[in-house]
FIMARPA-220924 format. One record per residue (C-alpha): x, y, z; residue in one letter; residue number from 1. Coordinates in nm, 2 decimals. Layout:
+--------+--------+--------+------+-----+
|   east |  north |     up | code | pos |
+--------+--------+--------+------+-----+
|      X |      Y |      Z |    A | NUM |
...
+--------+--------+--------+------+-----+
//
This chain:
+--------+--------+--------+------+-----+
|   east |  north |     up | code | pos |
+--------+--------+--------+------+-----+
|  -0.85 |   2.38 |  -2.46 |    M |   1 |
|  -0.90 |   2.34 |  -2.08 |    I |   2 |
|  -0.74 |   2.03 |  -1.92 |    S |   3 |
|  -0.89 |   1.82 |  -1.71 |    T |   4 |
|  -0.75 |   1.53 |  -1.46 |    V |   5 |
|  -0.90 |   1.21 |  -1.47 |    S |   6 |
|  -1.04 |   1.07 |  -1.15 |    N |   7 |
|  -0.77 |   0.80 |  -1.17 |    R |   8 |
|  -0.50 |   0.98 |  -1.19 |    Q |   9 |
|  -0.63 |   1.22 |  -0.91 |    R |  10 |
|  -0.67 |   0.95 |  -0.67 |    S |  11 |
|  -0.33 |   0.84 |  -0.77 |    N |  12 |
|  -0.18 |   1.16 |  -0.63 |    R |  13 |
|  -0.31 |   1.14 |  -0.31 |    N |  14 |
|  -0.18 |   0.78 |  -0.20 |    K |  15 |
|   0.17 |   0.66 |  -0.14 |    S |  16 |
|   0.34 |   0.41 |  -0.37 |    F |  17 |
|   0.64 |   0.22 |  -0.38 |    P |  18 |
|   0.94 |   0.29 |  -0.54 |    L |  19 |
|   1.25 |   0.10 |  -0.62 |    L |  20 |
|   1.58 |   0.25 |  -0.65 |    V |  21 |
|   1.87 |   0.05 |  -0.74 |    V |  22 |
|   2.20 |   0.25 |  -0.62 |    E |  23 |
|   2.49 |   0.11 |  -0.52 |    D |  24 |
|   2.66 |   0.42 |  -0.42 |    N |  25 |
|   2.57 |   0.53 |  -0.05 |    K |  26 |
|   2.62 |   0.88 |  -0.09 |    D |  27 |
|   2.39 |   0.91 |  -0.38 |    H |  28 |
|   2.14 |   0.69 |  -0.19 |    Q |  29 |
|   2.12 |   0.96 |   0.04 |    L |  30 |
|   2.07 |   1.22 |  -0.18 |    L |  31 |
|   1.80 |   1.05 |  -0.38 |    I |  32 |
|   1.60 |   1.00 |  -0.03 |    G |  33 |
|   1.66 |   1.30 |   0.08 |    Y |  34 |
|   1.54 |   1.45 |  -0.26 |    S |  35 |
|   1.24 |   1.18 |  -0.24 |    L |  36 |
|   1.11 |   1.31 |   0.10 |    R |  37 |
|   1.15 |   1.67 |   0.03 |    A |  38 |
|   0.99 |   1.65 |  -0.33 |    K |  39 |
|   0.80 |   1.35 |  -0.38 |    I |  40 |
|   0.64 |   1.26 |  -0.05 |    P |  41 |
|   0.39 |   0.99 |  -0.13 |    L |  42 |
|   0.70 |   0.81 |  -0.24 |    A |  43 |
|   0.82 |   0.50 |  -0.09 |    Q |  44 |
|   1.14 |   0.41 |  -0.17 |    P |  45 |
|   1.30 |   0.08 |  -0.14 |    V |  46 |
|   1.67 |   0.09 |  -0.22 |    F |  47 |
|   1.86 |  -0.21 |  -0.38 |    A |  48 |
|   2.23 |  -0.21 |  -0.40 |    S |  49 |
|   2.29 |  -0.50 |  -0.62 |    S |  50 |
|   2.13 |  -0.65 |  -0.89 |    V |  51 |
|   2.09 |  -0.98 |  -0.65 |    K |  52 |
|   1.84 |  -0.73 |  -0.41 |    E |  53 |
|   1.71 |  -0.58 |  -0.74 |    A |  54 |
|   1.57 |  -0.90 |  -0.88 |    L |  55 |
|   1.46 |  -1.04 |  -0.52 |    T |  56 |
|   1.25 |  -0.71 |  -0.40 |    H |  57 |
|   1.05 |  -0.73 |  -0.73 |    L |  58 |
|   1.02 |  -1.12 |  -0.77 |    K |  59 |
|   0.86 |  -1.11 |  -0.39 |    I |  60 |
|   0.66 |  -0.80 |  -0.43 |    T |  61 |
|   0.55 |  -0.90 |  -0.72 |    F |  62 |
|   0.48 |  -1.28 |  -0.58 |    D |  63 |
|   0.31 |  -1.15 |  -0.29 |    K |  64 |
|   0.08 |  -0.89 |  -0.52 |    Q |  65 |
|   0.21 |  -0.62 |  -0.27 |    E |  66 |
|   0.42 |  -0.32 |  -0.26 |    D |  67 |
|   0.51 |  -0.35 |  -0.64 |    F |  68 |
|   0.71 |  -0.07 |  -0.76 |    P |  69 |
|   0.55 |   0.16 |  -1.00 |    Q |  70 |
|   0.87 |   0.29 |  -1.11 |    L |  71 |
|   1.26 |   0.19 |  -1.08 |    V |  72 |
|   1.57 |   0.43 |  -1.09 |    L |  73 |
|   1.85 |   0.28 |  -1.19 |    L |  74 |
|   2.21 |   0.36 |  -1.20 |    D |  75 |
|   2.37 |   0.17 |  -1.45 |    L |  76 |
|   2.70 |   0.12 |  -1.25 |    Y |  77 |
|   2.64 |  -0.13 |  -1.04 |    L |  78 |
|   2.95 |  -0.11 |  -1.00 |    P |  79 |
|   3.03 |  -0.24 |  -1.38 |    D |  80 |
|   2.81 |  -0.09 |  -1.66 |    Q |  81 |
|   2.72 |  -0.44 |  -1.76 |    S |  82 |
|   2.56 |  -0.52 |  -1.46 |    L |  83 |
|   2.33 |  -0.23 |  -1.51 |    G |  84 |
|   2.23 |  -0.33 |  -1.87 |    W |  85 |
|   2.16 |  -0.66 |  -1.75 |    Q |  86 |
|   1.93 |  -0.58 |  -1.50 |    L |  87 |
|   1.75 |  -0.34 |  -1.75 |    L |  88 |
|   1.72 |  -0.65 |  -1.95 |    K |  89 |
|   1.59 |  -0.86 |  -1.67 |    D |  90 |
|   1.34 |  -0.63 |  -1.56 |    I |  91 |
|   1.19 |  -0.56 |  -1.94 |    R |  92 |
|   1.18 |  -0.90 |  -1.97 |    T |  93 |
|   1.00 |  -1.03 |  -1.65 |    R |  94 |
|   0.83 |  -0.69 |  -1.55 |    Y |  95 |
|   0.73 |  -0.56 |  -1.93 |    P |  96 |
|   0.48 |  -0.25 |  -1.76 |    R |  97 |
|   0.75 |  -0.15 |  -1.51 |    L |  98 |
|   0.89 |   0.19 |  -1.61 |    P |  99 |
|   1.25 |   0.18 |  -1.55 |    V | 100 |
|   1.43 |   0.55 |  -1.54 |    I | 101 |
|   1.79 |   0.50 |  -1.60 |    I | 102 |
|   2.05 |   0.74 |  -1.36 |    L | 103 |
|   2.41 |   0.78 |  -1.48 |    S | 104 |
|   2.70 |   0.99 |  -1.45 |    S | 105 |
|   2.80 |   0.90 |  -1.82 |    H | 106 |
|   2.62 |   1.15 |  -2.09 |    Q | 107 |
|   2.81 |   0.96 |  -2.38 |    D | 108 |
|   2.55 |   0.95 |  -2.65 |    E | 109 |
|   2.65 |   0.57 |  -2.70 |    A | 110 |
|   2.50 |   0.50 |  -2.33 |    V | 111 |
|   2.18 |   0.68 |  -2.37 |    V | 112 |
|   2.10 |   0.50 |  -2.73 |    E | 113 |
|   2.15 |   0.14 |  -2.55 |    T | 114 |
|   1.92 |   0.25 |  -2.29 |    A | 115 |
|   1.61 |   0.33 |  -2.48 |    Y | 116 |
|   1.69 |   0.08 |  -2.70 |    E | 117 |
|   1.70 |  -0.21 |  -2.43 |    L | 118 |
|   1.35 |  -0.05 |  -2.31 |    G | 119 |
|   1.44 |   0.24 |  -2.05 |    A | 120 |
|   1.18 |   0.48 |  -2.02 |    H | 121 |
|   1.38 |   0.79 |  -1.92 |    S | 122 |
|   1.76 |   0.86 |  -1.92 |    F | 123 |
|   1.87 |   1.10 |  -1.66 |    I | 124 |
|   2.18 |   1.23 |  -1.60 |    N | 125 |
|   2.27 |   1.23 |  -1.22 |    K | 126 |
|   2.25 |   1.60 |  -1.08 |    P | 127 |
|   2.59 |   1.72 |  -0.92 |    M | 128 |
|   2.42 |   1.90 |  -0.64 |    D | 129 |
|   2.15 |   1.86 |  -0.42 |    L | 130 |
|   1.98 |   2.15 |  -0.57 |    D | 131 |
|   1.99 |   1.97 |  -0.91 |    E | 132 |
|   1.91 |   1.64 |  -0.74 |    W | 133 |
|   1.53 |   1.79 |  -0.61 |    E | 134 |
|   1.48 |   1.97 |  -0.91 |    H | 135 |
|   1.52 |   1.64 |  -1.14 |    Y | 136 |
|   1.27 |   1.51 |  -0.85 |    F | 137 |
|   1.05 |   1.77 |  -0.89 |    R | 138 |
|   1.03 |   1.74 |  -1.25 |    V | 139 |
|   1.02 |   1.36 |  -1.24 |    L | 140 |
|   0.71 |   1.41 |  -0.95 |    N | 141 |
|   0.51 |   1.66 |  -1.22 |    D | 142 |
|   0.56 |   1.46 |  -1.53 |    Y | 143 |
|   0.56 |   1.06 |  -1.40 |    W | 144 |
|   0.29 |   1.13 |  -1.12 |    L | 145 |
|   0.13 |   1.42 |  -1.24 |    G | 146 |
|   0.08 |   1.37 |  -1.60 |    T | 147 |
|   0.11 |   1.02 |  -1.74 |    V | 148 |
|  -0.11 |   0.74 |  -1.59 |    T | 149 |
|   0.08 |   0.44 |  -1.47 |    L | 150 |
|  -0.07 |   0.06 |  -1.45 |    P | 151 |
|  -0.19 |   0.05 |  -1.11 |    S | 152 |
|  -0.05 |  -0.35 |  -1.12 |    K | 153 |
|   0.28 |  -0.54 |  -1.30 |    N | 154 |
+--------+--------+--------+------+-----+
//
């Protein structure tokens, strides 16, 4: 069977899009920012270092109907895991169609299960070096931006 790409998917691939990265570790922000620019050049990342910053950004962009993220990358430990869980719950309640990908250094099975139970769309174990970050973002680009169709507005 021959696979075809819809016109909507094809047009989405050529447009820049907002992406919210919720990460309190400045070193990880640098790695993520560099890797996004290298592997997903159409992404326009906005970094939030806290739950408050993330919720404020989401509310403002949603209310203005401008630059609302098409995807959220959420670190669970902000710096405490309970804050990450609460933010995930808040996003699921307020913006139920907004895809959220969890980033975590912890591979505990219970953490992964809880993430999915609370509505995460994917769970990624944080890579250890730049090459791994770039690989993850190349795969993320192929899947989330090249394969699936994301809602245009939340």
